[in-house]
Structures are given as structure tokens and as C-alpha cells.
TIRO-969152 format. One record per atom (N, C-alpha, C): x, y, z. Coordinates in steps of 0.05 Angstrom, whole numbers, plus 5000, padded with zeros to 4 digits. Each point is the difference from the previous one (the first is absolute). Example, Ala and Ser with C-alpha at 12.3 -4.5 7.8 and 13.67 -1.06 7.14 Angstrom:
! residues 2
526448865156/498250245000/501850245000/499350214986/501650245001/498550225014/
! end
This chain:
! residues 609
516954904362/500249615001/501249844976/500649814989/498849894980/499449695008/498049944993/497849825016/502049704996/501749864996/502249824994/501949985028/499650175017/500550005025/499549935015/498150135002/497850015011/499649725016/499649754991/501049715008/501650025019/502950044993/502649995011/500850225040/498450194986/499850215024/498649975023/497249904995/498649875018/500749775008/500549854987/502149735014/502750115018/501350194995/501850085019/498450105027/497550154987/499350135019/498249795029/498949724995/499949825010/502249935008/502149864994/501949925012/500450165016/500750295010/500650175015/498850055027/496949864997/498650175022/499749695022/500549704981/501049715002/502350035020/502250154984/502949875006/500750285023/497850135009/499450255023/502449905024/497849775005/500149895043/503249964989/501949814978/501249874998/503750284993/499050185003/501850275005/500250105019/497850165008/501249995027/501649845022/502550175009/501349765025/500350135018/500049805019/499750065032/502150185007/500650105017/502250125010/501749945026/498749755006/500449945027/501649664999/501550155023/503049845000/499249654993/497849865016/499149875003/499849824971/500549635005/498349964967/497549845004/498550165005/498049935001/498449754984/501250104982/497549914971/502049624992/501949985011/501449745003/498249865028/499350185011/498549885028/496649934990/499450174988/497849934987/498849794980/502149914992/500649844974/499949545023/499550175021/501349725018/496849814998/500649754992/497349875002/499249945031/496850025009/499550085021/498149654994/498449975030/497149794998/498050075009/497450154987/498650145008/497450104993/497749865018/496949854985/500849814987/502349775002/499349794978/502150044981/501350284999/501250044978/502750164985/502249894989/501449944998/500850294993/500750245014/500450334974/501650165008/501350254989/501350075017/499750165022/502050075027/500750165014/497850314997/500750054972/498450364987/497250045002/499049694988/496749914988/499250035023/501349895030/497749915033/501050415004/501550164995/500550165009/497350144993/500550084971/497850144991/496249864999/500549785003/497449935009/498450045028/502550015016/499150145047/499850264982/501450104995/500550434990/497149954998/498949924968/498750034988/496349965010/501449645011/497550105025/499050165028/501950105010/500250245021/498950184992/501550254988/501150234983/497550084981/500249774973/497349914981/502450134983/502550175000/501250074987/503949834999/501150014979/503149915006/501250085008/500250255002/500650215010/499950215027/502049915021/499050115024/502150225000/497050195008/501750355002/499450065027/502450135015/500650105026/500350244991/498750165025/501050324998/503050004985/501949875019/503950104979/500549894995/498249744992/502149834973/496849694981/501250004977/498149824990/501549645005/498549805006/500949785003/499449854972/500949794982/498949884982/500049695022/498449794984/499849765015/502049965016/501549944985/504249875014/499350145018/501050204995/501050145030/497650115024/498549974990/497049925025/500849805022/500149834970/500749645021/503050005026/501550164983/502449965007/499250185030/499850165004/498150255020/498949755015/497950015001/498149745013/502149775014/502549984991/501949775004/501450035011/501650284998/501350075014/500050245024/498850274989/498550075025/497050065004/498549825012/496849955009/499550254999/501550105025/499950185023/499550324976/500649964976/500150314986/497049864981/499549754984/498549894988/497050085014/500949905029/496950105001/499450345012/501150144989/498550245000/500550164970/500649794977/497750064974/497749904995/499050264989/496349964994/500549824976/498149795018/498949694984/498749934988/498150095024/496850004989/497750165004/499649954975/497050174994/498249955013/497750175012/498150095017/498450064983/497749784986/496750215001/498049875006/500049925014/497549835021/498550315009/498850064997/498850285029/499849825031/498849765006/501049865025/502149875017/501949954984/502549974998/501450225014/498650244983/503050245002/498650185027/497149895006/499950045033/500649865017/500449715000/500249905014/503750045015/500850074963/503150025016/500750325014/497750174992/499750285020/500950204965/499149944983/501150104972/498150214992/499850224989/498550224994/497449794975/497549984996/498849784991/499850214971/501150224989/499950124976/502149904994/502450025008/502649954985/500649704995/501550034983/501049654990/502649915002/501149975032/503549994995/501149785003/502750074990/500449674999/502550015032/499949795009/500750005027/503549755000/500350145014/502749904998/498949675028/501849734999/499849805016/500150085023/502150215015/499750045024/497850245008/498850104983/497450165006/498549805001/499349895000/497949664987/501649855031/501749995012/500849875020/498649975022/499250115012/498850145025/496249845000/499449934971/497849924994/499249844992/503349794997/500149694993/497049835014/501050125025/497549755014/496950014989/499150265002/497950004993/499149974969/502050034979/499350004977/499849614993/502549825019/498749755001/497949985009/498250135025/497849965013/498049994974/499250184995/498650074983/500549784955/501850015005/500449784976/498949735003/501149965030/498149725008/497650044992/499350105021/496449964993/500150094979/500750094969/499150044976/499949794992/503049865007/500349804977/498549675008/497450045022/498449824998/497350064997/500050264987/498450054977/499849804977/498349894985/500349874978/501450214980/502049904978/501550334981/497150104980/497149954993/498950034985/498050185021/500549935024/498150245020/501350225001/502550025007/501850165027/499250314971/500150185024/499050314985/503250174991/500650174996/501850104995/502949995016/497950055021/502150165030/500949755005/499049795001/501149635003/501749974980/500750074967/501249964985/501950175003/500250215022/502850184976/500849965048/498849895009/502849935026/499949774992/499649744991/501349774998/502450094971/500250094987/502350094983/502150195009/498350225027/502250075013/501249715016/499450025020/500549685014/501949874977/499649994986/501449814980/502150134982/501450144998/500950234989/502850005028/498850015021/501750115018/501749715018/497449844998/502249785000/500749794976/501350084976/502149934991/502250264990/499250305008/502250055010/501749945020/499249895032/500249885023/502449784979/499349734996/500749904983/503350064982/499350224991/503050054984/500850145013/500250155020/502650085018/500149715027/498749804991/501549805024/501149834986/499850004968/502149834978/501949995014/501350094998/504150135003/500450095025/497950015015/502049975029/497850055026/501049915020/497950055016/499050345013/497550044997/499050195004/501150235027/501250245004/501650085016/503049955013/500849774992/503349864986/501950164985/502050185018/501550144987/502449794995/501450124981/501949824988/500149734995/497749954986/500049645007/501649864990/503150124979/501249904984/501849855017/500650185017/501849975036/499049845019/497050055000/499249795012/499349704986/500049954975/500749734978/501949985014/501950115004/503749774992/500349935018/499250135031/499849835018/498649945007/497649974990/498849654991/501749824986/501850064984/499749764979/503949835018/500750285009/502649915015/499549835026/497650025015/500049935022/498149745006/497849904967/500349795006/500949704990/502450034982/501749705001/500849995034/500950125007/501249935035/498149945012/497950095002/497849855008/498949745001/500249904971/499249824990/502349825004/501950135003/501349795010/499749775028/500250265011/499849985035/497649795001/497350124987/499249875005/498749564998/502450084976/500949654986/501549815017/501950215019/502049875017/498049975024/496750245012/501049915023/496149994998/499649814993/496650014984/497750035028/501249895022/498849975030/500650375008/497050135014/499950254994/502650145026/499549815027/501350045021/503450044991/499549834991/503650094996/501650174978/498150134986/501250224985/500450215031/503550174984/500650265026/498750164999/500150165017/499250404999/499450014965/502650064989/500050124990/498449904971/500049755006/498249984962/498149965001/497850005038/498150125003/498050244993/502450145008/500650304990/499050074972/502149794988/501050024964/496549894982/498649825013/497249915000/498250155002/500550175020/498150105002/498550284989/503650084993/499350304974/500149874963/501049625007/498649974972/496949994991/499449925025/496049965006/499250264989/501450245020/498550314989/500350054976/502449854980/501350024974/497449954984/499149715013/499249794992/497150154989/498350125023/496850074998/500550324985/502950065002/499150264978/500349984966/500749704994/500249914975/497949854996/499449815010/496550035000/498450094998/500250205012/497850245000/500850054982/500850134984/499950074969/501349904983/499249645005/499849844977/496850044998/499049915025/495850025001/499250194986/502250274999/498850324987/499950164980/502749854983/500850094982/498249944976/499950214974/498150044981/501049804982/502349894995/501049894983/502549784997/500549834988/501749915005/503450024988/501950085004/502150094988/502149844996/500149725009/503049894995/498349754982/501049854978/498849844991/501249665008/500249764994/500449765020/503750044986/501049865011/503550024988/499349874983/499849715010/500349664984/497850124977/497550144992/497950034982/498149904996/500649805029/497149744998/498750155029/499150085025/499450145020/497950124993/499650205019/499050324993/500450105011/498950304991/501650285001/500050065030/501250195021/500749915015/500150495011/498250075019/500550195010/502950065008/500350305010/503650175008/499949805021/497249985016/500349825031/500449694997/498649894982/500849744998/502749944996/501350074986/501950074988/503450135021/498750015032/501049995017/499149825005/497349915011/500749835019/500649634985/500749914982/501249794981/502649985019/500650195006/502649955012/500149755022/497550025018/499449775019/500149724988/499549954973/499649734989/503149964994/502450214984/502050034991/501750285000/502649934987/502150165013/499750344989/498950104988/500350244992/497050084991/498950274994/499350104998/499049934970/496550144983/500150004977/502050324994/501449954986/502150184981/498450264986/498049885002/497750254985/498450255016/500549825022/498250095040/503450215012/502349974998/501950075000/500650284987/500149884971/500150284978/498650265014/497449794985/497750305001/499250185030/501649785021/500250105025/501950365000/503049804996/502450204995/498150204982/499149974977/499550264983/499050125017/496850005013/498250105008/501650105032/502949975009/501550125026/501150214973/501449994988/501650164989/498950384989/497549894987/497250164999/500750185027/499149845024/499350175023/502650235004/501949715000/501650245007/502250174978/498850004963/500350234992/502949874992/500549794988/501649924995/499149934970/501050094980/498649874971/501549824990/503049985001/501249874984/500049645012/499550015032/499849795009/496949964993/497850214996/498249854985/498849924972/502350144996/500049794960/501149774995/501849925025/502449844997/497949665020/498350175017/498949815011/498149874986/497350174981/498849964971/500849844983/502850064993/500849794983/500449825011/501949925027/500049755005/496849835004/497750205005/497549895010/498049904962/501850214984/497949864981/501449764990/502049944993/502049765004/498849775006/498949985028/500249835011/497349954999/498350174994/496649934987/500249864975/501450244978/499949844972/500449725001/503549895013/499849784994/498549795027/498650115014/497849845012/498149894981/497550184983/498749984989/500049884985/498449794996/499149754979/498750084975/497850365004/499450064986/501350174983/499750104967/500750244983/501450145011/501750155001/499850225005/500050294991/499449804971/500550244976/497650094999/497049845013/497350075010/499850265012/501749955031/499750125017/502050364989/501549984991/501550284986/498250094986/498249894982/499050084983/497450155011/498649915029/497850075007/501450275015/502350025018/501350175002/499250224982/501650084982/500650224968/496250024992/498349665005/497850194992/498250185012/500849895028/498850255019/501650225006/501750054985/502050315000/499050144969/500049854992/498750184972/496550134996/500049885018/496550165008/497650024974/500549814988/499950044964/496950044993/497850055011/497249935008/500450335003/500950075026/500150274997/500650204976/501749864996/500550214976/498849954979/498849834992/497150024979/498350084997/498850085032/498650065013/500150314985/501850184996/501650214983/499050054974/502049804994/498949914972/497150084991/498849745015/496950024986/499150165006/500250215022/499250265002/500650234983/503149964992/499950154984/498450024966/500349714994/497849914980/498150134996/497449865023/497350225002/500350314993/502950075015/500250284997/500750154967/502449884999/499650174967/497949864975/499149764999/497050044992/497950144993/499850045029/497250215008/500550204985/503650135000/500450284993/500050074969/500549735000/500449894963/497250165002/498449905008/496149984978/499150275005/501650065021/499050345007/501650144978/502150115005/501750104975/500249854973/499849754988/499149934976/504549924993/501549925010/502249905002/500049854991/500849824976/500949714990/502149895019/502450125000/502249905007/499649935041/498450215014/499849825017/498449805006/497249884985/500349764997/501549864991/502050044993/502349724987/502349995024/500750185007/500550065036/498449805012/498150045008/497549835010/500749714997/500049874973/500449844995/501949865006/501850044986/503149985015/500249885030/499650255011/500049995029/497649655013/498650124990/498349705006/501249694997/501149994969/501349715000/502849965009/501950355010/501149815013/499549975038/498650145007/498849985025/499049705000/498149904976/499549805001/500949675001/503250134979/502149845001/501749935030/500450205016/501249965034/498249895003/497050124989/498149885029/499349605003/501049954970/500949775000/501549825007/502950174996/502249875014/499049995022/499150165024/500149945032/498049905009/498649864979/498549865015/500749724998/501449884969/502349814986/501749955023/500650245021/502549985013/499349895034/497450064992/498849985033/498049684996/498750014975/500549625004/502449804989/502450034999/502649985003/500749865031/499150325014/502249985028/496949845022/497349984984/498149905021/500349634995/500549994974/500349674985/496150015000/499050184989/495849985015/500450184968/497549944977/499150134991/499350275003/497950184987/501050315004/496950125030/498849844997/498350035014/499849915018/500850025026/499949875028/498150065024/500750245004/497150165015/499150375000/498750075007/498350264983/501650134992/503050085020/501950144985/500149994967/501549735002/500549964971/497449964993/498150024999/497949944987/499150334989/500650165013/500750244993/502950084974/501549945013/501850034981/499249864971/499749734996/499549924973/497150074993/497850075008/498050184997/500750314984/501750115010/501050184983/501449904964/501349815023/501449984971/499149884967/497449835010/498649934985/498150144983/499050335014/497850134994/503250234975/502449955005/501950254990/499849864973/501149605005/499749934970/498049994986/497450045004/499750054975/498450284996/500550145024/499350264990/503050024979/501949915005/501550164974/499149774968/499749775007/498049884969/498150245000/498950125012/497850124986/502650304988/501250125018/500550274992/501849994968/500649675003/501849914969/497749944982/498250045009/497849974978/499250244979/499050155027/498850204988/501350275006/502650085019/501350164994/499450225014/498350015008/499350315019/499750125021/502149845014/501349995030/497150015026/498449854981/497749845025/500949765016/502349824982/499849785011/503750115018/500750245002/502149965013/499450165034/496850174979/498850235037/499149715014/498949784988/499749945021/501249745012/502149874979/502349875017/502150125016/499650285005/500950245025/499749985017/496150064994/498750005026/498849745009/499849694989/500249855021/502749895023/501950054976/502749955011/500250115019/500350295005/500250225017/498249915026/496750004993/498549845018/500649755023/500849684975/500649775018/502150045011/502350234995/502050025019/499250045024/499550185001/498850265023/498449755025/498149784982/498849865014/502749755005/501949944985/502449765017/501550195011/499650305003/501950205027/498349855026/497350075008/499449985016/499449725016/500849894975/499049695016/503549895007/501950154986/502549675008/499550205030/498950265011/500349995027/499549905015/499049795000/499249675015/502849935009/501850024982/502649765006/501649974977/501049814997/500949784988/498149934975/501450134972/497949984980/500249734982/502049865008/500249794990/500749815025/497649945017/499849755022/499049804983/500449795022/498249735002/497049954987/500149814981/496950134991/497949995019/498550015002/497349955011/499049674992/499149915025/499949694992/497649934971/498250134993/498050024972/501650044981/501650075004/502450034973/502849874995/500849895018/502049945004/499649704968/500450034985/500349814968/500250254975/502649854995/501450184977/497849994976/500549824990/497149874981/498350245004/498249975023/497250144998/500250324991/502950035024/500750385005/499750054967/501749784975/500550154976/498449884981/496649885010/500050014987/495650135004/499049985024/497550105004/500750335015/501749975010/500950255020/501250204970/500450024990/502250124974/498450074981/497849855001/497849974971/498150145007/499650005033/497050245001/500950195019/502850014996/501250305006/500450214968/500049804979/501150094975/497450135002/496249835011/499150144980/498350245038/501550045005/500550235023/500350264983/501549874988/501450374998/499349974964/499149914978/499449994975/497050055009/498950005025/497450195011/499850245012/502750045013/500850325009/500650124979/500249914975/501650134973/497850084995/496849854994/498650154983/499250155021/498949965026/499950315019/501850174990/501350055008/502250245002/500050054965/500449854979/498350154974/498250205000/497849835030/496950084989/500950365010/501849955015/501050265019/501350224979/501749934989/500050214987/498150014972/498349894989/497350084993/498650325016/499349905023/499850185016/500350275006/502449935004/501550255009/500950174975/501249934982/499650104971/497050214993/498549814996/497450124989/499350105018/500150055027/498050215014/501850305002/503749935007/501550265013/501450004978/500949864969/501150174987/498749994970/500250054988/498950184964/501749704985/501949775015/500449834981/499549834985/496549895012/500249734990/497550034984/502149974974/498550064967/499149764993/497950024989/498949854987/501949614988/502850044999/501049734987/501949975035/500250135019/501450025020/497349775019/497450115002/498349905009/498649684990/501950034977/498849674977/502149855005/502450135014/502349784997/499849985037/499050215011/499849755039/497849814999/497750144984/498449715004/500149774990/501749984980/501049774977/501549875025/502750205018/501549915017/499249825029/498650075000/496949965027/499949854999/497749904982/498449624981/502949925007/502050004982/501749794994/500349905033/502450185012/500749895025/498449855019/497550044997/497149975023/500949724982/500049864982/499849804980/501949845008/502350035008/503749975007/499349995026/498250165018/499449965036/499049784998/497150034989/498449695001/500749795003/502449804967/501149925009/501049805012/501950225013/502649855030/498850075019/497250144999/499050005030/498549725001/499149984971/497849735006/502449765003/502549904987/501349825006/501649995020/501050265017/500950055021/497749905024/497549995003/498349945010/500649724996/498649934983/500549704991/501649765013/502750194996/502249885005/500249905032/499150265020/499450005026/497949855003/498349814993/497549815001/501849825009/502149994976/501349725000/501649945021/501150255003/501949995022/499149975028/497850054999/497850015035/499949714996/499249844983/499149794998/501749705002/502850105000/502649915002/499849985039/499750324998/501850035030/498449935023/497750004990/497350095030/498949854985/499249834971/497849815004/497350104993/499950234999/497650204976/501150144979/497349964979/501650184979/498750365008/498049924999/499350375019/498149915030/501550225017/498850055030/498250225004/499650234980/498750294998/501850065024/502850095006/502450135014/498750174982/501050175025/499850314991/502150114976/502849884998/501650114979/498649804972/498549825002/499149814970/498250165000/497850115014/498250184985/501650324994/501950105012/500350274986/501649904977/500549804987/501749944979/498549944976/497749925015/498149824973/497550265002/500050215013/497950214988/501850204985/502350005001/502550114973/498249834983/500749734998/500049884971/496450124992/498550065016/498149984997/499250274996/501350165005/499550324993/501450164961/502349875005/501049914977/498749874976/498949835007/498049964983/497650104990/499550105029/496650224990/500950204987/501550105001/501050304984/500049884965/501049824995/500149894981/498149914983/497749845011/497349965001/498050185003/501150345005/498250125000/501050224981/503750004987/499550184977/499049814964/500949735008/499149924972/496749955009/499449985017/496350094995/498450274993/502350075001/499350305002/498150205016/499949855020/499350095045/501850264998/502750044994/500850225005/502350084970/501050285009/501550194981/501250005005/502350234997/502149985002/499950225028/498050085014/500950045029/499249825014/497849824998/499449815008/503249885013/501449854965/501649915001/503750185030/500050154987/501350155020/498949935038/497850045000/498150065034/500449655004/499649914988/500749605008/503050034998/502250014988/501849945001/501650175027/499550325010/499550065017/499249765032/498450024989/499749795031/500549744997/501749794985/501649864992/502550095024/501250275005/501250005017/499349955028/497550065007/499150065021/500449615005/497749884998/500949824995/503049814999/501250014983/502149784998/501350205032/500650295006/501850105016/498449875041/498649934983/498049725028/500149825011/499549764962/501549845007/502349874999/502450214993/503249975009/499850115020/499550175019/501150145031/497349935017/498450094988/498149985027/498049775017/500049774983/499549815013/501849875018/503350084994/502149955019/499350145024/499050225004/500150105017/496149955023/498649894982/498149935021/499449815022/503049895003/500449735017/498549705006/499149934979/498949794991/501449904990/499549644986/500649874985/503349994990/500549764981/501749935005/502550274987/499950104986/502150194979/499750305032/498950035019/500250295007/503149925027/501050245000/503449994995/500050215026/497350175004/501050145016/498750274992/498750145022/498950275005/502150234991/499950244977/502050215011/498050274996/500850255012/498050055008/500450274987/503349994991/500550164976/499150024972/499949785003/500349694977/496650164987/497149995020/496949945003/500350304990/500950195017/500050314995/500250004967/502649954987/501050104979/498449764977/498749815005/497349894993/497950164993/499350055014/498050125001/500450334995/501150085003/500750274980/499849984968/502449704993/499349984968/497449874985/497949875017/498049964993/498750305006/500250185002/497250195002/501150164977/503149974999/501850184981/498449944970/499549714990/498949874986/497050025000/498850045021/496650124999/499950304996/501650175004/500750244991/500249944967/501049984984/500850044973/498049794984/498149835021/497249884984/497750194993/499550145023/498850324997/501750214986/502250034993/501350274989/499049764969/499749714993/499249934975/498449984983/497750165018/497049915004/499450394999/502150154986/499050195010/498850134968/498550205000/499050054972/502650164981/499249924984/503850014982/499050344993/498650145009/500150335000/502350065035/500449765019/502450205007/503549904996/499349714975/503350045002/501350124971/501650055012/501450204988/501849934975/499049664997/500849934967/498150054974/497350115018/497949964981/498050274997/501950185012/498350334995/502650034979/
! end
């Protein structure tokens, strides 16, 4: 293969990976993509309905595809099933139970980790709610694993119940016919009330009609309060968004129901009766009404829908993993063309990584880092950018290798963080400032990325030195220069980011420094990077000492980045996550093992034999 074709062939490969989700066409006769592009108001943010479906399914199932025995459901297919056939949706495997105490309470084998349906959990709802109520009375940082798990289970079941009651009252069939009767009866009853305002003058037929309307009213009022999100934008562009139930309740004050409620009800009614043509027409009408009423830019809503559909970060995980494989293989078999392929794959992967971050910024109207999820995506981006600079300078595959390693690792972390729900949710109060998000938070994350890069360069040093014969003198010297240079870069940005954080704290809370755990973690990163440089310059450490200290920098940075958020104390604590804690401890243990390997006598190093 001619080397001049490598850049273009790798570009085609990366584009094919990114474009694959768009090439897979649904065979469903229902226009679910058009329904998924409709804006709704959820958790204080206007977003496409598709985002709500994905976030809810991820939060419940941990995946964006729900696989049952005889069928696989996409997020929108699952949402429609919940709205149209809740009795079927209740039987689908939905919630994975891992806590042994909860399994015992549910009568399940404690050694298994089953995925249970809502129907299977239904007999235990009262007990789950009671146990969660007891757990919620305990202070967050003092809760046991069982208490955290039971509260999370209750939250999932409440969210699912709210989702079911967003589109129709639970247990009501043929809701479109039910709603149509209400729409037909309200005008006549209102006219009768206006003609006979005194109750005794009403004739029996009018009284019966009013009693029926009161029953309807109670049902619509119920779904108005229980709905998970709002589906109807204000028609005049000035009022508040309304739930589907509110869209019918407004008939008590004005001549007609909100057209968005009418068309959405008609769409789900058609789906309930298997009429895809009527469903598609109703969705089209619903889409037009909402697009006309919504005062915000529809372009952002549609872009978010297509961004969701692309699943670009999942595709990039595969690209970065392939980079690691090709680079490592090239070191074993000594094939330069493999390094070149890996280099260009990294470049194109980085390009699409950059594009994805830019699109998220435009959709949110925010800087690149707004929460832990986006910090993981951005920290990986920073490390890949620096790795490509190293690869451009040294041309030995090391820059590509560490770029692939960190890119894959940070996107895996981001994936697990996305299980908490919408990754573009409203800001934490402490972060609600675009200026400081653009300065302090971004700068400190650049420091994280650089410190991790130095640590992953140290991993390459140890792995190549202990397990392969490829760590020759030139490679060793280059790796040491890379680690030292990146530590200098990391120290600069960590220090500047920490100072900017102090200025922000002074403006927000009236003090520059408060010994908050997150502040302490940031300071420790600065001090550790400074200690590495001083030890090296002062001759206290040589090559392997520099490598060991860079590896421990991974421990320091990971704990500052995630660990302090899970302590349950301080202004930066955003919640304990069992899976994240286990993953963090596993990563720290792996770095300690690598430090131990660093100090193995050289006779055990394969590269020194």
C-alpha cells in the first residue's frame, strides 16, 4: 500500500464509523425520527423528545438499546411503547439489581444480578418506598451501600411511573376517544353554566354532563401533575410550557384545547390501534404546531437530535482502541506503515472529537466543560492534542499510543457518567457562569489532561521496558524528555487554573481560599507537579524516579478530579457513585502496581536482557 493513500483511506474509515448510525434505516412504518425531533421542556431545558427517551432509558437500563426476548427497542420505540402499550412495556427487562440486600428483599437469588421488569417490581413498590424513605432521612455522606441503592431504585421507579403518566392516565385505554369526548362536551357545558349560573336551575342532563366533565378534569389534572416533562409550548410565545393534561384543562378558560395536546393524543391513539398512516399525519401536524409556537431556534433542537443519533463518541472509542492496537503491534513486528496508519487515525479521530465538542458547545451555548461528563470528554481531547504534538515531533508512535489510550479511557468514563441522565442538563449553581467556565474550569481541565498524559507516557515506559524488548536507549531518552516537558506544561495550567478558581471563589463566596476538598485536590496537583520538577532538577530522582512520580500523578489527578466529588462534603460534591468509586479504586491500584514494576531490578526487564 502506497503511503500517500494512508491519510485518505484512514479518513474514509473514520467517516464510515461515524456515519454508520445514519446508514441503518428503521423498517418501522411509524415516523419516529420526526416525533423524536419535537422540542419538549424537561428538567428546565428545551430538548428534543429523543434526548428524553435516551436519557430515561440509559438511567433505567444502562444502555440505549433495550433488548427483550423477541425484539430490540430503540429509545423512541421504547418511549412509544410506554405511551401506547404500558402493559407490554411493564413486562420488558428494565432495571438491573446488583445489591444483594435488595435482591433478598425482592425474593431473588443473591448470587444473581437480574434485570427485572416493572411488573416484577410492582408487588414490592410499597416496601421499596418505605425503605427508601428511611434511607433518605440519613445524611447523604453517612448512607450505606444498601441505602444508596434503594434510593436509586426508588428514583428509577418514580421516573418510569411519571413517564407512563405523561401521555395518558394509567389504566385508561383508547385515550384519544376519551379526550375527544371531553373536547366535545366542554363547550356545551360551559354555555349551560353561563346561561344558568345558579346550580338549582340546571337541568338533570346538564348536571350529568358536568359530573362527567369533572371526572375528565380529575384525570387530566392527574397527568398534569404526574407528567415527567412538558409537551406544549405557549401559543403566544409568552406564557409557560404546558403538559399534555394542561393542554386540555385550558378549555375551562378558552374555546379549544391546545392543538399540540390534541395531535399528540391522536398520534398515540393511532399507534395504539396500529394505524401508521394516521400516526404519521398526526405527528406531522404536532410537529408543525410545536415548531410554529416554540420561540427558540428549532435548528438547535434538530441538531441535538442528529447529534444523539450519530453516537459519535462511541464510534471514536473504537477508533482510539484501534490506534492503541496498531501502535503496539508495530512495536512488536517493527512495521513503520502501521505507525503511520495509527497516526492518521488519531488525527482524524481528534478532528471529529473536536467537531463533537464544538457542536455540544453550540447546542448548550456554554463553554466545553459544564459537568463531570463534559470534563471527561474535554480532558481526553486535551491529552490527545498534546499527544499529537509529541507524535509530530518524535515520530515514534508514542504520542499516538498515549492519545489512543487516554482517548479511549476518558470516553469510557464519559459513557458511565452519561448513565446519570441528560448530559446537557442545567448548570450546578456553583458553575453557572460562562466567564469562569471559560477560564478557571477549562484551564484546570487542561492541567488534568497534561498531568494524565505525563502519567500515561510513564505507563508506556514501564510496559515497554518490562514486557517488550522495544525500550532501547533512544526510546527511553525520548520518553523521559516527553514526560518532563508535559509535566512542565501541566504545572503551568494547573497553577493558573487554581489561582483563577480562587478569584472566582472570592467573587462568588467572598473568600479566595476555604480549604474545600476540591480546592485542596487542585493544590495537591500543583504541588506534586512542582515536586517532580524540583526532584529532577535537584538530582533527587533519575529516570525511573521520574517515571514513578509521573505514575503517582495519575493517582493524585484522578482523586482530585473524581474522588473529592464523592466525599459528600464541600461545595463541589455532586454525589457518590458506587460504580465510579470502584473504578477509581481499581485505577489507583493499577498505578501502584506499575510503580512497583518501575522499581523491579533491571534484570527482570525484558528490554534490558
